Backbone as CSV, one residue per row, in Angstrom:
resi,resn,N_x,N_y,N_z,CA_x,CA_y,CA_z,C_x,C_y,C_z
1,MET,-2.223,-16.751,32.118,-1.368,-17.056,30.989,-0.489,-15.839,30.693
2,GLU,0.787,-16.077,30.486,1.747,-15.014,30.256,1.699,-14.560,28.797
3,ARG,1.690,-13.250,28.605,1.705,-12.690,27.244,3.138,-12.573,26.765
4,HIS,3.391,-13.048,25.577,4.705,-12.915,24.967,4.668,-11.737,24.008
5,GLY,5.825,-11.174,23.724,5.894,-10.054,22.801,6.112,-8.754,23.545
6,PHE,6.222,-7.688,22.801,6.522,-6.367,23.343,5.276,-5.665,23.876
7,ILE,4.166,-5.803,23.193,2.962,-5.047,23.523,2.245,-5.705,24.701
8,HIS,2.215,-4.998,25.830,1.533,-5.521,27.016,0.402,-4.613,27.472
9,ASP,0.495,-3.318,27.142,-0.550,-2.394,27.558,-0.629,-1.229,26.564
10,MET,-1.530,-0.302,26.833,-1.765,0.820,25.926,-0.534,1.723,25.806
11,LEU,0.253,1.848,26.862,1.467,2.655,26.792,2.440,2.086,25.761
12,ASP,2.578,0.760,25.703,3.444,0.127,24.704,2.952,0.417,23.291
13,VAL,1.644,0.403,23.115,1.057,0.696,21.802,1.411,2.126,21.395
14,LYS,1.257,3.054,22.306,1.527,4.456,22.012,3.005,4.707,21.741
15,VAL,3.880,4.052,22.464,5.323,4.202,22.236,5.671,3.707,20.832
16,LEU,5.092,2.574,20.441,5.356,2.028,19.105,4.800,2.949,18.017
17,ILE,3.635,3.504,18.235,3.058,4.440,17.265,3.950,5.677,17.131
18,LEU,4.446,6.203,18.232,5.348,7.364,18.165,6.630,7.019,17.411
19,PHE,7.144,5.814,17.626,8.342,5.369,16.918,8.105,5.377,15.412
20,VAL,6.970,4.850,14.994,6.622,4.800,13.575,6.408,6.209,13.027
21,MET,5.619,6.987,13.724,5.249,8.308,13.211,6.439,9.258,13.123
22,ALA,7.449,9.052,13.970,8.640,9.893,13.907,9.469,9.578,12.671
23,ARG,9.212,8.429,12.021,10.039,8.002,10.897,9.325,8.013,9.549
24,VAL,8.000,8.040,9.545,7.314,8.123,8.257,7.473,9.540,7.715
25,LEU,7.679,9.635,6.420,7.935,10.933,5.809,6.677,11.573,5.230
26,TYR,5.554,10.868,5.337,4.314,11.325,4.719,3.165,11.102,5.696
27,PRO,2.100,11.897,5.601,0.926,11.638,6.444,0.356,10.249,6.150
28,VAL,-0.168,9.593,7.186,-0.698,8.244,7.036,-2.050,8.130,7.724
29,ASN,-2.861,7.181,7.246,-4.161,6.929,7.858,-4.025,5.870,8.958
30,GLU,-5.116,5.633,9.690,-5.092,4.658,10.793,-4.680,3.273,10.322
31,GLN,-5.195,2.846,9.187,-4.885,1.512,8.675,-3.386,1.363,8.416
32,LYS,-2.765,2.389,7.817,-1.331,2.319,7.524,-0.513,2.351,8.812
33,ILE,-0.949,3.127,9.812,-0.251,3.122,11.109,-0.273,1.712,11.684
34,TYR,-1.442,1.073,11.640,-1.549,-0.294,12.155,-0.621,-1.236,11.387
35,GLU,-0.636,-1.157,10.061,0.198,-2.049,9.247,1.676,-1.861,9.554
36,LEU,2.104,-0.619,9.732,3.510,-0.366,10.024,3.880,-0.790,11.443
37,CYS,2.945,-0.674,12.359,3.197,-1.062,13.756,3.070,-2.564,13.979
38,TYR,2.362,-3.262,13.116,2.079,-4.678,13.371,3.327,-5.529,13.138
39,GLN,4.237,-5.450,14.077,5.460,-6.237,14.042,5.559,-7.076,15.310
40,ASP,4.464,-7.147,16.031,4.383,-7.893,17.282,2.993,-8.523,17.325
41,ASP,2.931,-9.818,17.542,1.643,-10.530,17.522,0.683,-10.074,18.607
42,CYS,1.187,-9.388,19.619,0.311,-8.937,20.702,-0.411,-7.636,20.362
43,LEU,-0.064,-7.004,19.240,-0.707,-5.752,18.856,-2.045,-6.047,18.189
44,SER,-3.056,-5.334,18.629,-4.396,-5.495,18.072,-4.777,-4.235,17.287
45,TYR,-5.517,-4.430,16.216,-6.021,-3.295,15.430,-6.848,-2.375,16.319
46,PHE,-7.594,-2.960,17.231,-8.461,-2.171,18.100,-7.648,-1.340,19.091
47,ASP,-6.482,-1.850,19.499,-5.594,-1.060,20.360,-5.131,0.190,19.620
48,VAL,-4.745,0.032,18.362,-4.289,1.169,17.562,-5.436,2.157,17.363
49,ARG,-6.623,1.633,17.045,-7.797,2.496,16.848,-8.144,3.277,18.118
50,GLN,-7.896,2.692,19.263,-8.160,3.360,20.536,-7.049,4.373,20.860
51,ALA,-5.816,4.035,20.556,-4.674,4.884,20.923,-4.604,6.171,20.106
52,ILE,-4.898,6.096,18.826,-4.716,7.259,17.953,-5.545,8.467,18.397
53,PRO,-6.857,8.331,18.648,-7.603,9.522,19.104,-7.077,10.072,20.433
54,GLN,-6.626,9.176,21.311,-6.057,9.633,22.579,-4.781,10.429,22.337
55,MET,-3.982,10.006,21.375,-2.723,10.687,21.071,-2.968,12.020,20.367
56,VAL,-4.044,12.115,19.594,-4.417,13.393,18.987,-4.871,14.347,20.092
57,GLU,-5.694,13.826,20.998,-6.201,14.650,22.100,-5.070,15.137,23.009
58,SER,-4.057,14.298,23.227,-2.939,14.683,24.101,-1.916,15.562,23.386
59,GLY,-2.061,15.734,22.049,-1.166,16.597,21.307,0.078,15.913,20.773
60,HIS,0.125,14.581,20.804,1.278,13.844,20.288,1.166,13.613,18.779
61,LEU,-0.058,13.520,18.289,-0.330,13.378,16.857,-1.292,14.479,16.446
62,GLU,-1.284,14.776,15.164,-2.216,15.758,14.609,-2.868,15.135,13.384
63,GLN,-4.171,15.351,13.244,-4.873,14.866,12.066,-4.998,15.996,11.062
64,THR,-4.493,15.734,9.838,-4.603,16.700,8.751,-5.523,16.116,7.688
65,GLU,-5.752,16.859,6.614,-6.588,16.343,5.524,-5.955,15.119,4.873
66,GLU,-4.619,15.067,4.840,-3.910,13.957,4.197,-3.775,12.739,5.099
67,GLY,-3.890,12.936,6.411,-3.737,11.826,7.351,-3.127,12.313,8.651
68,PHE,-2.589,11.389,9.416,-2.007,11.721,10.714,-0.516,12.022,10.564
69,VAL,-0.044,12.998,11.359,1.377,13.347,11.427,1.750,13.504,12.900
70,ILE,3.027,13.365,13.178,3.504,13.526,14.552,3.743,15.007,14.822
71,THR,3.510,15.413,16.057,3.774,16.793,16.467,5.163,16.860,17.105
72,GLU,5.611,18.060,17.391,6.901,18.222,18.080,6.845,17.574,19.458
73,LYS,5.721,17.729,20.142,5.541,17.076,21.450,5.652,15.563,21.308
74,GLY,5.079,15.017,20.233,5.159,13.587,19.980,6.578,13.130,19.694
75,ARG,7.318,13.924,18.915,8.727,13.599,18.620,9.562,13.543,19.897
76,GLU,9.357,14.547,20.752,10.113,14.598,22.002,9.779,13.395,22.886
77,ALA,8.505,13.085,23.025,8.096,11.944,23.844,8.604,10.634,23.247
78,GLY,8.557,10.517,21.929,9.035,9.312,21.262,10.527,9.111,21.446
79,ALA,11.297,10.196,21.359,12.750,10.098,21.521,13.112,9.614,22.916
80,VAL,12.324,10.005,23.916,12.596,9.615,25.296,12.195,8.159,25.559
81,THR,11.153,7.693,24.894,10.589,6.372,25.232,10.953,5.246,24.277
82,GLU,11.507,5.552,23.092,11.683,4.503,22.087,12.666,3.419,22.494
83,ASP,13.551,3.687,23.434,14.490,2.643,23.865,13.805,1.529,24.654
84,SER,12.532,1.708,24.983,11.797,0.650,25.679,11.219,-0.387,24.705
85,ILE,11.315,-0.127,23.405,10.802,-1.059,22.397,11.784,-2.218,22.250
86,ALA,11.268,-3.411,22.253,12.113,-4.597,22.083,12.875,-4.491,20.758
87,TYR,14.153,-4.829,20.786,15.025,-4.664,19.624,14.479,-5.345,18.366
88,PRO,14.034,-6.611,18.418,13.516,-7.237,17.187,12.286,-6.517,16.625
89,VAL,11.427,-6.053,17.506,10.235,-5.312,17.063,10.667,-3.993,16.429
90,MET,11.625,-3.320,17.047,12.124,-2.056,16.521,12.717,-2.256,15.127
91,GLN,13.514,-3.299,14.944,14.147,-3.555,13.653,13.108,-3.871,12.570
92,ARG,12.128,-4.713,12.888,11.087,-5.046,11.906,10.248,-3.819,11.570
93,THR,9.943,-3.027,12.581,9.148,-1.816,12.365,9.915,-0.819,11.506
94,LEU,11.187,-0.641,11.798,12.020,0.273,11.032,12.101,-0.159,9.566
95,ALA,12.242,-1.455,9.321,12.283,-1.965,7.947,10.956,-1.700,7.232
96,ALA,9.840,-1.900,7.923,8.523,-1.648,7.322,8.356,-0.171,6.980
97,VAL,8.784,0.707,7.862,8.673,2.148,7.619,9.557,2.566,6.444
98,GLU,10.767,2.039,6.382,11.664,2.380,5.271,11.093,1.914,3.931
99,ARG,10.493,0.711,3.888,9.839,0.235,2.663,8.708,1.169,2.269
100,PHE,7.889,1.551,3.234,6.775,2.461,2.981,7.271,3.790,2.426
101,ASN,8.280,4.385,3.053,8.821,5.666,2.580,9.351,5.556,1.163
102,ARG,10.051,4.455,0.853,10.575,4.246,-0.514,9.441,4.141,-1.527
103,GLU,8.400,3.382,-1.180,7.263,3.196,-2.100,6.553,4.520,-2.377
104,ILE,6.303,5.295,-1.344,5.605,6.576,-1.522,6.473,7.537,-2.333
105,ARG,7.759,7.577,-2.037,8.677,8.453,-2.787,8.700,8.048,-4.257
106,ARG,8.802,6.754,-4.519,8.826,6.255,-5.901,7.527,6.624,-6.610
107,ASP,6.401,6.397,-5.952,5.106,6.701,-6.561,4.939,8.188,-6.861
108,SER,5.603,9.032,-6.100,5.469,10.478,-6.340,6.134,10.897,-7.653
109,PHE,6.998,10.058,-8.197,7.686,10.368,-9.449,6.973,9.789,-10.668
110,ILE,5.894,9.050,-10.449,5.191,8.385,-11.555,3.838,9.052,-11.758
111,ARG,3.556,9.432,-13.020,2.276,10.061,-13.369,1.593,9.240,-14.457
112,THR,0.306,9.077,-14.349,-0.470,8.439,-15.420,-1.797,9.177,-15.577
113,GLU,-2.272,9.183,-16.808,-3.554,9.820,-17.099,-4.205,9.067,-18.258
114,ILE,-5.486,8.765,-18.114,-6.255,8.117,-19.176,-7.166,9.179,-19.783
115,ILE,-7.040,9.360,-21.101,-7.809,10.395,-21.807,-8.690,9.721,-22.856
116,PRO,-10.021,9.811,-22.696,-10.918,9.236,-23.708,-10.784,10.000,-25.029
117,GLN,-10.793,9.266,-26.133,-10.704,9.860,-27.470,-12.076,9.825,-28.137
118,LYS,-12.271,10.661,-29.142,-13.556,10.742,-29.831,-13.937,9.437,-30.519
119,ASN,-12.947,8.672,-30.962,-13.236,7.425,-31.679,-13.517,6.243,-30.747
120,GLY,-13.531,6.472,-29.434,-13.822,5.404,-28.480,-12.580,4.777,-27.869
121,ASP,-11.410,5.064,-28.432,-10.160,4.573,-27.845,-9.801,5.437,-26.636
122,PHE,-8.733,5.025,-25.977,-8.253,5.771,-24.822,-6.757,6.022,-24.987
123,SER,-6.377,7.244,-24.751,-4.965,7.612,-24.771,-4.454,7.507,-23.332
124,VAL,-3.347,6.793,-23.157,-2.753,6.633,-21.832,-1.428,7.385,-21.831
125,VAL,-1.370,8.456,-21.056,-0.151,9.257,-20.953,0.519,8.894,-19.636
126,MET,1.775,8.454,-19.750,2.517,7.993,-18.577,3.824,8.753,-18.497
127,GLY,4.177,9.218,-17.309,5.402,9.978,-17.149,6.209,9.518,-15.959
128,LEU,7.505,9.670,-16.081,8.432,9.357,-14.996,9.286,10.595,-14.757
129,ASP,9.297,11.060,-13.520,10.041,12.257,-13.144,11.142,11.888,-12.148
130,ASP,12.006,12.852,-11.891,12.934,12.756,-10.772,12.890,14.091,-10.031
131,GLU,13.839,14.336,-9.139,13.820,15.570,-8.350,13.948,16.817,-9.215
132,VAL,14.577,16.697,-10.390,14.850,17.847,-11.247,13.713,18.124,-12.223
133,GLY,13.131,17.082,-12.795,12.068,17.276,-13.777,11.673,15.970,-14.433
134,ASN,11.103,16.085,-15.616,10.595,14.938,-16.352,11.734,14.149,-16.993
135,LEU,11.734,12.838,-16.795,12.708,11.953,-17.430,12.152,11.351,-18.710
136,MET,10.858,11.029,-18.678,10.265,10.342,-19.818,8.754,10.557,-19.786
137,THR,8.177,10.768,-20.957,6.730,10.779,-21.115,6.416,9.851,-22.277
138,LEU,5.481,8.963,-22.051,5.114,7.955,-23.035,3.602,8.000,-23.206
139,GLU,3.147,7.994,-24.455,1.716,7.985,-24.720,1.395,6.772,-25.583
140,LEU,0.466,5.961,-25.100,0.029,4.769,-25.819,-1.480,4.808,-25.992
141,MET,-1.949,4.189,-27.064,-3.387,4.086,-27.290,-3.867,2.726,-26.796
142,ALA,-5.052,2.719,-26.208,-5.671,1.484,-25.740,-7.084,1.411,-26.304
143,PRO,-7.513,0.236,-26.768,-8.846,0.119,-27.367,-9.990,0.148,-26.356
144,SER,-9.677,-0.080,-25.063,-10.744,-0.073,-24.056,-10.228,0.573,-22.773
145,GLN,-11.166,1.010,-21.954,-10.778,1.614,-20.680,-10.131,0.573,-19.764
146,LYS,-10.584,-0.661,-19.854,-10.004,-1.737,-19.051,-8.528,-1.922,-19.405
147,GLN,-8.210,-1.942,-20.697,-6.823,-2.089,-21.102,-6.012,-0.847,-20.722
148,ALA,-6.622,0.314,-20.784,-5.932,1.548,-20.386,-5.556,1.483,-18.905
149,ARG,-6.484,0.998,-18.070,-6.182,0.855,-16.641,-5.081,-0.176,-16.416
150,CYS,-5.077,-1.246,-17.201,-4.011,-2.252,-17.102,-2.656,-1.628,-17.437
151,LEU,-2.630,-0.773,-18.462,-1.383,-0.098,-18.829,-0.884,0.810,-17.701
152,THR,-1.799,1.539,-17.068,-1.373,2.436,-15.991,-0.848,1.640,-14.799
153,ARG,-1.514,0.540,-14.451,-1.031,-0.302,-13.335,0.350,-0.877,-13.652
154,ALA,0.519,-1.367,-14.877,1.809,-1.945,-15.277,2.899,-0.872,-15.275
155,PHE,2.558,0.335,-15.726,3.553,1.408,-15.734,3.964,1.766,-14.313
156,HIS,2.992,1.850,-13.400,3.324,2.135,-11.999,4.270,1.083,-11.441
157,LYS,4.052,-0.135,-11.836,4.864,-1.243,-11.312,6.257,-1.283,-11.941
158,HIS,6.377,-0.926,-13.219,7.626,-1.134,-13.956,8.218,0.131,-14.578
159,ALA,7.822,1.321,-14.134,8.269,2.565,-14.783,9.785,2.686,-14.824
160,ASP,10.442,2.412,-13.720,11.896,2.560,-13.692,12.582,1.540,-14.601
161,LEU,12.063,0.332,-14.650,12.629,-0.696,-15.520,12.428,-0.335,-16.997
162,LEU,11.253,0.168,-17.345,10.998,0.605,-18.721,11.965,1.719,-19.119
163,PHE,12.144,2.684,-18.241,13.062,3.788,-18.528,14.486,3.272,-18.739
164,GLN,14.919,2.385,-17.861,16.271,1.827,-17.989,16.436,1.056,-19.298
165,ASN,15.434,0.261,-19.658,15.513,-0.512,-20.897,15.534,0.385,-22.130
166,ILE,14.693,1.409,-22.134,14.658,2.333,-23.271,15.995,3.059,-23.395
167,MET,16.506,3.571,-22.281,17.794,4.280,-22.317,18.914,3.350,-22.763
168,SER,18.914,2.150,-22.253,19.951,1.176,-22.616,19.905,0.883,-24.112
169,GLN,18.699,0.648,-24.622,18.539,0.342,-26.049,18.959,1.516,-26.923
170,LEU,18.526,2.702,-26.566,18.863,3.882,-27.359,20.354,4.199,-27.299
171,LEU,20.947,4.070,-26.142,22.378,4.346,-26.021,23.216,3.270,-26.684
172,GLU,22.733,2.028,-26.654,23.424,0.938,-27.344,23.424,1.191,-28.848
173,ASP,22.277,1.566,-29.397,22.188,1.891,-30.826,23.067,3.088,-31.159
174,SER,23.104,4.065,-30.286,23.912,5.262,-30.506,25.397,4.908,-30.515
175,ALA,25.818,4.002,-29.637,27.221,3.583,-29.588,27.602,2.816,-30.849
176,GLU,26.684,1.974,-31.353,26.948,1.236,-32.577,27.069,2.185,-33.777
177,ASP,26.183,3.193,-33.818,26.238,4.179,-34.921,27.535,4.969,-34.863
178,ALA,27.986,5.333,-33.674,29.212,6.116,-33.529,30.433,5.261,-33.895
179,GLY,30.331,3.963,-33.698,31.440,3.061,-33.995,31.682,2.854,-35.484
180,ASP,30.677,3.072,-36.337,30.873,2.833,-37.771,31.400,4.064,-38.498
181,GLY,31.651,5.144,-37.769,32.228,6.328,-38.381,31.212,7.221,-39.054
182,GLY,29.972,6.805,-39.151,28.960,7.623,-39.811,28.087,8.312,-38.794
183,GLU,27.218,9.174,-39.288,26.286,9.847,-38.412,25.086,8.958,-38.174
184,PRO,24.430,9.106,-37.027,23.223,8.336,-36.780,22.176,8.636,-37.846
185,ALA,21.334,7.640,-38.100,20.271,7.793,-39.107,19.418,9.007,-38.733
186,GLY,19.054,9.779,-39.740,18.209,10.949,-39.527,19.008,12.180,-39.141
187,GLY,20.316,12.066,-38.965,21.113,13.205,-38.480,22.042,13.751,-39.453
């Protein structure tokens, strides 16, 4: 029976892994390498699990405390071999890697902390940063740890939207105050 797809042998698996690793901006674990590479039905999780230690041993990948990263030897080998990847697989893989890089970058700008209070409530401190510094810090009280965790998950999911809405509302009010010729309240 003829195999369809790009992945036919271990060399194809390794070429695809090098393609992914040359483009991820952060260290990744085996599971994430598999998820990013799984753009071809012929790829098996076990193939990836077998290939990674071989690639570390050959010096194409390096294992750090944070996860796996590509070496210079791996970059060079990947640059030479990546044109053998089927175009549709390459495009899907590239899109998956770009989504991953965006998600990790976005998450690096979001901070949350749950602080237990003496009265049994929980203080949830949430922050949104950019490359320059802090954009917003918000502190909310939650009556239970479960609700505090819900707040942190929701903030991670919607931090940029919350910031945009708050800025829009505050600037809208500021424009209305400036339009009436008077000073803003409290000023």
